[in-house]
NUZARO-721327 format. One record per residue (C-alpha): x, z, y. Coordinates in steps of 0.1 Angstrom, whole numbers. Example, Ala and Ser with C-alpha at 12.3 -4.5 7.8 and 13.67 -1.06 7.14 Angstrom:
+-------+-------+-------+
|     x |     z |     y |
+-------+-------+-------+
|   123 |    78 |   -45 |
|   137 |    71 |   -11 |
+-------+-------+-------+
END
This chain:
+-------+-------+-------+
|     x |     z |     y |
+-------+-------+-------+
|   180 | -1063 |   169 |
|   188 | -1027 |   158 |
|   172 | -1014 |   190 |
|   140 | -1034 |   182 |
|   140 | -1020 |   147 |
|   145 |  -985 |   161 |
|   115 |  -988 |   184 |
|    94 | -1004 |   157 |
|   100 |  -976 |   133 |
|    93 |  -949 |   159 |
|    58 |  -933 |   159 |
|    59 |  -930 |   197 |
|    77 |  -944 |   228 |
|   113 |  -934 |   231 |
|   134 |  -925 |   261 |
|   170 |  -938 |   267 |
|   185 |  -905 |   256 |
|   165 |  -905 |   223 |
|   174 |  -941 |   215 |
|   211 |  -934 |   224 |
|   211 |  -905 |   199 |
|   193 |  -925 |   172 |
|   216 |  -955 |   175 |
|   249 |  -939 |   183 |
|   252 |  -959 |   215 |
|   260 |  -948 |   251 |
|   231 |  -944 |   275 |
|   244 |  -972 |   297 |
|   244 |  -997 |   268 |
|   209 |  -986 |   257 |
|   196 |  -990 |   292 |
|   212 | -1025 |   295 |
|   197 | -1036 |   262 |
|   163 | -1023 |   272 |
|   165 | -1041 |   305 |
|   173 | -1074 |   288 |
|   145 | -1069 |   262 |
|   121 | -1060 |   289 |
|   129 | -1091 |   309 |
|   123 | -1112 |   278 |
|    89 | -1095 |   272 |
|    98 | -1076 |   240 |
|    98 | -1041 |   254 |
|    77 | -1024 |   280 |
|    78 |  -990 |   298 |
|    49 |  -966 |   293 |
|    29 |  -956 |   323 |
|    52 |  -927 |   332 |
|    82 |  -951 |   333 |
|   106 |  -930 |   314 |
|   100 |  -941 |   278 |
|   100 |  -975 |   261 |
|    79 |  -992 |   235 |
|    75 | -1026 |   219 |
|    51 | -1052 |   232 |
|    31 | -1075 |   208 |
|    55 | -1103 |   213 |
|    73 | -1097 |   180 |
|    39 | -1096 |   162 |
|    31 | -1129 |   178 |
|    63 | -1144 |   165 |
|    56 | -1130 |   131 |
|    22 | -1146 |   130 |
|    38 | -1180 |   137 |
|    62 | -1175 |   108 |
|    34 | -1164 |    85 |
|    13 | -1195 |    95 |
|    41 | -1217 |    83 |
|    46 | -1200 |    50 |
|    39 | -1221 |    19 |
|    25 | -1191 |     0 |
|    18 | -1212 |   -31 |
|    54 | -1220 |   -35 |
|    63 | -1184 |   -29 |
|    40 | -1173 |   -57 |
|    50 | -1199 |   -82 |
|    81 | -1180 |   -95 |
|    58 | -1151 |  -103 |
|    34 | -1174 |  -121 |
|    64 | -1186 |  -142 |
|    74 | -1150 |  -148 |
|    40 | -1140 |  -160 |
|    38 | -1169 |  -185 |
|    73 | -1161 |  -198 |
|    66 | -1123 |  -202 |
|    33 | -1128 |  -220 |
|    37 | -1161 |  -238 |
|     3 | -1172 |  -224 |
|    -8 | -1198 |  -200 |
|    -7 | -1184 |  -165 |
|   -31 | -1195 |  -137 |
|   -32 | -1193 |  -100 |
|   -68 | -1195 |   -86 |
|   -86 | -1194 |   -53 |
|  -123 | -1187 |   -46 |
|  -147 | -1214 |   -35 |
|  -181 | -1199 |   -30 |
|  -194 | -1190 |   -65 |
|  -165 | -1208 |   -83 |
|  -128 | -1206 |   -87 |
|  -104 | -1235 |   -85 |
|   -72 | -1235 |  -105 |
|   -45 | -1246 |   -80 |
|   -14 | -1240 |  -103 |
|    -6 | -1232 |  -139 |
|    23 | -1227 |  -162 |
|    18 | -1235 |  -199 |
|    25 | -1207 |  -223 |
|    49 | -1207 |  -252 |
|    22 | -1198 |  -278 |
|    15 | -1227 |  -303 |
|   -23 | -1225 |  -296 |
|   -34 | -1225 |  -259 |
|   -68 | -1224 |  -241 |
|   -74 | -1257 |  -223 |
|   -74 | -1257 |  -185 |
|   -63 | -1281 |  -158 |
|   -51 | -1278 |  -122 |
|   -80 | -1287 |  -100 |
|  -105 | -1275 |  -126 |
|  -133 | -1252 |  -117 |
|  -150 | -1222 |  -134 |
|  -178 | -1198 |  -125 |
|  -162 | -1169 |  -107 |
|  -185 | -1143 |  -123 |
|  -174 | -1153 |  -158 |
|  -136 | -1156 |  -157 |
|  -109 | -1130 |  -150 |
|   -94 | -1147 |  -119 |
|  -128 | -1151 |  -104 |
|  -138 | -1115 |  -110 |
|  -106 | -1103 |   -94 |
|  -112 | -1125 |   -63 |
|  -147 | -1113 |   -60 |
|  -140 | -1076 |   -65 |
|  -114 | -1075 |   -37 |
|  -131 | -1098 |   -13 |
|  -144 | -1077 |    16 |
|  -169 | -1104 |    25 |
|  -189 | -1096 |    -6 |
|  -180 | -1060 |   -14 |
|  -173 | -1032 |    11 |
|  -137 | -1020 |     7 |
|  -145 |  -986 |    22 |
|  -173 |  -972 |     0 |
|  -174 |  -997 |   -29 |
|  -209 | -1008 |   -20 |
|  -221 | -1043 |   -24 |
|  -224 | -1059 |    11 |
|  -233 | -1094 |     2 |
|  -236 | -1116 |   -29 |
|  -225 | -1152 |   -29 |
|  -248 | -1176 |   -46 |
|  -252 | -1173 |   -84 |
|  -231 | -1141 |   -90 |
|  -258 | -1115 |   -89 |
|  -252 | -1107 |  -126 |
|  -218 | -1093 |  -117 |
|  -228 | -1056 |  -114 |
|  -216 | -1031 |   -89 |
|  -203 | -1009 |  -118 |
|  -180 | -1037 |  -130 |
|  -167 | -1044 |   -95 |
|  -159 | -1007 |   -89 |
|  -141 | -1006 |  -122 |
|  -120 | -1037 |  -114 |
|  -111 | -1022 |   -80 |
|  -101 |  -989 |   -96 |
|   -79 | -1003 |  -124 |
|   -65 | -1032 |  -104 |
|   -73 | -1060 |  -129 |
|  -102 | -1078 |  -144 |
|  -110 | -1090 |  -179 |
|  -129 | -1118 |  -194 |
|  -136 | -1116 |  -232 |
|  -155 | -1148 |  -240 |
|  -179 | -1147 |  -211 |
|  -173 | -1184 |  -201 |
|  -160 | -1199 |  -233 |
|  -168 | -1178 |  -264 |
|  -133 | -1182 |  -279 |
|  -112 | -1176 |  -247 |
|  -101 | -1144 |  -231 |
|   -82 | -1136 |  -199 |
|   -68 | -1109 |  -177 |
|   -61 | -1113 |  -139 |
|   -51 | -1094 |  -108 |
|   -55 | -1101 |   -71 |
|   -28 | -1114 |   -47 |
|   -29 | -1101 |   -11 |
|   -13 | -1116 |    20 |
|     4 | -1096 |    47 |
|   -29 | -1086 |    63 |
|   -43 | -1071 |    31 |
|   -66 | -1101 |    25 |
|   -70 | -1113 |   -11 |
|   -61 | -1150 |   -10 |
|   -57 | -1158 |   -47 |
|   -57 | -1143 |   -82 |
|   -31 | -1147 |  -109 |
|   -39 | -1143 |  -145 |
|   -34 | -1154 |  -181 |
|   -58 | -1169 |  -206 |
|   -57 | -1177 |  -243 |
|   -76 | -1175 |  -276 |
|   -97 | -1143 |  -275 |
|   -80 | -1131 |  -307 |
|   -49 | -1124 |  -287 |
|   -67 | -1100 |  -265 |
|   -77 | -1071 |  -288 |
|   -91 | -1040 |  -272 |
|   -61 | -1019 |  -282 |
|   -37 | -1042 |  -264 |
|   -57 | -1050 |  -232 |
|   -41 | -1022 |  -211 |
|    -6 | -1032 |  -221 |
|   -11 | -1068 |  -212 |
|   -29 | -1058 |  -180 |
|     1 | -1037 |  -169 |
|    22 | -1069 |  -169 |
|    -4 | -1089 |  -150 |
|    -8 | -1062 |  -124 |
|    30 | -1058 |  -120 |
|    34 | -1095 |  -114 |
|     4 | -1097 |   -90 |
|    18 | -1068 |   -70 |
|    52 | -1085 |   -68 |
|    36 | -1117 |   -55 |
|    17 | -1097 |   -29 |
|    49 | -1080 |   -18 |
|    66 | -1114 |   -15 |
|    39 | -1124 |     9 |
|    44 | -1093 |    31 |
|    17 | -1071 |    17 |
|    23 | -1034 |    17 |
|     2 | -1009 |    -4 |
|   -13 |  -978 |    12 |
|    14 |  -958 |    -5 |
|    42 |  -980 |    10 |
|    27 |  -977 |    44 |
+-------+-------+-------+
END
């Protein structure tokens, strides 16, 4: 396993001597391990035959593991954490065309809460979770140049400027755009391939989302969303 990790972390194929030095093993042991791994299909020799590199077999195994992950149960502790840290009702939502669907929620500790239900729908363009899902969805907006590539039905009102702003700051805000007395803040959740699969956010009476406190609340939301993404295997550009 250490040899596999050594090859995976290397930027180029490695020879027996190089691997021996990196791992502190004898050349004979390294050669034996490489031979075994080559027979099992995990390692191959480059065209010259002197250096070794990994095949895609480990990636294929990883895909099988990822396909079995119950990502919703992985994210739930983060949903609970968000509600506990903010005192607000926390939601987990997915995108369905021009609407979002709430697939999980944790009630907040505040005495007055905004009504919502698991399975409920809302217009994506008007709620924070929906805006986050739309802004980071490469199907609708180019991730390379921040240009709009395609609009799903009924969200034309969500302008390019707002989308760019959401992408830049990492969170979205709704201040009474769907229900006049309800506000919310949300952030995107990415899977191991960098695809946005859900949004996590909070909502409550709009009075609890004053302009001078938005950034502070948003920091918590973004922090939790990033943690959920990391738990699903996502790595930021900075992390590599």
